[in-house]
C-alpha positions as a Python dict, from the first residue, in 0.01 Angstrom:
ca = {
    (1, 'M'): (0, 0, 0),
    (2, 'E'): (-56, 144, 355),
    (3, 'Q'): (251, 80, 580),
    (4, 'S'): (-3, 26, 881),
    (5, 'K'): (-217, -246, 732),
    (6, 'A'): (-165, -585, 862),
    (7, 'V'): (-203, -893, 667),
    (8, 'E'): (-320, -1225, 804),
    (9, 'F'): (-272, -1583, 665),
    (10, 'P'): (-340, -1925, 858),
    (11, 'L'): (33, -2002, 945),
    (12, 'V'): (170, -1637, 972),
    (13, 'A'): (68, -1283, 1032),
    (14, 'L'): (237, -993, 834),
    (15, 'R'): (279, -660, 1006),
    (16, 'P'): (483, -346, 966),
    (17, 'F'): (817, -345, 1155),
    (18, 'V'): (884, -115, 1453),
    (19, 'L'): (1219, -26, 1591),
    (20, 'A'): (1155, -251, 1888),
    (21, 'D'): (1170, -563, 1632),
    (22, 'A'): (1554, -515, 1612),
    (23, 'D'): (1640, -818, 1852),
    (24, 'S'): (1404, -1037, 1638),
    (25, 'L'): (1570, -911, 1309),
    (26, 'M'): (1913, -1004, 1446),
    (27, 'T'): (1805, -1375, 1474),
    (28, 'W'): (1800, -1388, 1095),
    (29, 'A'): (2005, -1073, 984),
    (30, 'S'): (2318, -1184, 1188),
    (31, 'D'): (2305, -1555, 1070),
    (32, 'A'): (2533, -1629, 789),
    (33, 'R'): (2333, -1914, 675),
    (34, 'V'): (2035, -1672, 619),
    (35, 'T'): (2224, -1412, 458),
    (36, 'L'): (2424, -1644, 238),
    (37, 'F'): (2214, -1571, -73),
    (38, 'Q'): (2160, -1183, 8),
    (39, 'R'): (2346, -880, -119),
    (40, 'R'): (2456, -776, 233),
    (41, 'H'): (2665, -926, 493),
    (42, 'P'): (2532, -1048, 849),
    (43, 'L'): (2462, -761, 1088),
    (44, 'T'): (2689, -763, 1381),
    (45, 'A'): (2499, -554, 1657),
    (46, 'V'): (2163, -483, 1754),
    (47, 'D'): (2221, -112, 1694),
    (48, 'D'): (2305, -203, 1324),
    (49, 'A'): (1952, -357, 1321),
    (50, 'R'): (1786, -63, 1479),
    (51, 'R'): (1964, 160, 1214),
    (52, 'Y'): (1870, -95, 930),
    (53, 'I'): (1495, -75, 1037),
    (54, 'A'): (1502, 307, 1061),
    (55, 'D'): (1695, 362, 753),
    (56, 'H'): (1570, 86, 513),
    (57, 'I'): (1267, -94, 638),
    (58, 'L'): (1045, 195, 763),
    (59, 'P'): (1075, 405, 469),
    (60, 'H'): (1006, 118, 238),
    (61, 'P'): (689, 111, 64),
    (62, 'F'): (605, -250, 151),
    (63, 'Y'): (844, -440, 388),
    (64, 'R'): (666, -672, 638),
    (65, 'A'): (754, -871, 949),
    (66, 'I'): (654, -1237, 915),
    (67, 'C'): (516, -1347, 1268),
    (68, 'L'): (386, -1680, 1376),
    (69, 'G'): (24, -1677, 1487),
    (70, 'A'): (-82, -1407, 1759),
    (71, 'S'): (271, -1383, 1922),
    (72, 'G'): (368, -1085, 1704),
    (73, 'R'): (738, -1173, 1717),
    (74, 'P'): (890, -1157, 1381),
    (75, 'V'): (1075, -1481, 1240),
    (76, 'G'): (1142, -1333, 912),
    (77, 'S'): (1065, -1056, 676),
    (78, 'I'): (913, -1014, 322),
    (79, 'S'): (927, -699, 93),
    (80, 'V'): (804, -585, -240),
    (81, 'Q'): (989, -338, -442),
    (82, 'R'): (800, -157, -731),
    (83, 'S'): (1006, -136, -1054),
    (84, 'N'): (1052, 170, -1265),
    (85, 'E'): (802, 8, -1499),
    (86, 'P'): (459, 31, -1318),
    (87, 'H'): (334, -300, -1422),
    (88, 'R'): (633, -495, -1252),
    (89, 'A'): (750, -542, -895),
    (90, 'S'): (981, -788, -732),
    (91, 'V'): (961, -985, -388),
    (92, 'G'): (1212, -1112, -151),
    (93, 'Y'): (1184, -1287, 178),
    (94, 'R'): (1413, -1423, 448),
    (95, 'V'): (1327, -1648, 767),
    (96, 'A'): (1531, -1724, 1078),
    (97, 'H'): (1728, -2049, 1045),
    (98, 'D'): (1534, -2216, 1337),
    (99, 'F'): (1203, -2179, 1127),
    (100, 'W'): (1336, -2319, 806),
    (101, 'G'): (1136, -2593, 645),
    (102, 'R'): (805, -2501, 812),
    (103, 'G'): (638, -2347, 522),
    (104, 'I'): (656, -2012, 683),
    (105, 'A'): (792, -1831, 371),
    (106, 'T'): (560, -2012, 137),
    (107, 'A'): (256, -1889, 359),
    (108, 'A'): (404, -1526, 371),
    (109, 'L'): (460, -1538, -13),
    (110, 'R'): (87, -1669, -63),
    (111, 'A'): (-36, -1396, 168),
    (112, 'V'): (152, -1112, 12),
    (113, 'T'): (92, -1189, -361),
    (114, 'P'): (-290, -1117, -387),
    (115, 'A'): (-243, -820, -145),
    (116, 'V'): (14, -646, -363),
    (117, 'F'): (-201, -714, -675),
    (118, 'E'): (-490, -576, -513),
    (119, 'A'): (-316, -272, -377),
    (120, 'W'): (-153, -186, -690),
    (121, 'P'): (-411, -250, -966),
    (122, 'E'): (-173, -159, -1266),
    (123, 'L'): (68, -445, -1156),
    (124, 'E'): (73, -718, -1384),
    (125, 'R'): (381, -891, -1273),
    (126, 'L'): (547, -1001, -963),
    (127, 'E'): (888, -1140, -993),
    (128, 'A'): (1155, -1301, -767),
    (129, 'V'): (1494, -1455, -828),
    (130, 'A'): (1652, -1735, -630),
    (131, 'D'): (2010, -1821, -668),
    (132, 'V'): (2086, -2151, -863),
    (133, 'E'): (2248, -2297, -558),
    (134, 'N'): (1959, -2234, -319),
    (135, 'P'): (1702, -2497, -407),
    (136, 'A'): (1499, -2430, -86),
    (137, 'S'): (1402, -2082, -204),
    (138, 'Q'): (1338, -2205, -552),
    (139, 'R'): (1073, -2460, -397),
    (140, 'V'): (927, -2185, -174),
    (141, 'L'): (838, -1995, -512),
    (142, 'E'): (706, -2300, -674),
    (143, 'K'): (481, -2400, -383),
    (144, 'A'): (361, -2029, -371),
    (145, 'G'): (250, -2070, -738),
    (146, 'F'): (529, -1877, -916),
    (147, 'H'): (629, -2002, -1245),
    (148, 'R'): (993, -2074, -1328),
    (149, 'E'): (1119, -1864, -1633),
    (150, 'G'): (1469, -1979, -1673),
    (151, 'V'): (1828, -1891, -1545),
    (152, 'L'): (1964, -1558, -1583),
    (153, 'R'): (2350, -1595, -1596),
    (154, 'K'): (2578, -1357, -1395),
    (155, 'Y'): (2263, -1161, -1293),
    (156, 'V'): (2328, -1042, -947),
    (157, 'M'): (2634, -939, -762),
    (158, 'L'): (2637, -1114, -408),
    (159, 'K'): (2917, -993, -178),
    (160, 'G'): (3145, -915, -494),
    (161, 'E'): (3067, -1221, -677),
    (162, 'S'): (2831, -1239, -992),
    (163, 'R'): (2574, -1506, -960),
    (164, 'D'): (2336, -1703, -1168),
    (165, 'M'): (1972, -1662, -1070),
    (166, 'V'): (1664, -1834, -1155),
    (167, 'M'): (1382, -1592, -1250),
    (168, 'Y'): (1028, -1667, -1118),
    (169, 'S'): (718, -1493, -1203),
    (170, 'F'): (351, -1451, -1083),
    (171, 'L'): (102, -1269, -1317),
    (172, 'A'): (-214, -1099, -1211),
    (173, 'S'): (-391, -1362, -1429),
    (174, 'D'): (-248, -1647, -1211),
    (175, 'L'): (-441, -1500, -911),
    (176, 'S'): (-757, -1721, -982),
    (177, 'K'): (-562, -2040, -929),
    (178, 'L'): (-399, -1919, -609),
    (179, 'C'): (-724, -1821, -467),
    (180, 'S'): (-865, -2166, -569),
    (181, 'D'): (-574, -2355, -435),
    (182, 'A'): (-587, -2162, -101),
    (183, 'R'): (-942, -2263, -55),
    (184, 'V'): (-893, -2624, -120),
    (185, 'K'): (-603, -2672, 132),
}
């Protein structure tokens, strides 16, 4: 998928990151509430955010800023990572604490899902994991049309601790339901 292509959705706009987004990135990447269920610790300085954007986000094949409306200012991010198996990819998202509970992550996920399947025609499965102790993220996935498959015990190491995760998936064959749901709402 092209890094320069923006994706629009009614509540959010998704666009590629730029180095100037470092201050915005800090609003969620430095917040321990947001990074609680992430592999990395909170960032502590805006220079760390710039380095993270330059070293990890910009080279990534699909990492987008989640922006509200036309402001263009990021309030979160969403990324999709291809698996070693070409039919599979995983998605992850994070939103600044001040914007939790507004449907922003769900809207971003609903926008990214069909875009990824369109960009990568060989993709059959988009998956995501949510910590068993993170019901809000589980709900985001369910509202976005992902199917809960089960609990993967001791599946991910988070900050030195092995954690149980709930596995979710969205298949290419699920797209017709997502598209019809989006038209109704």
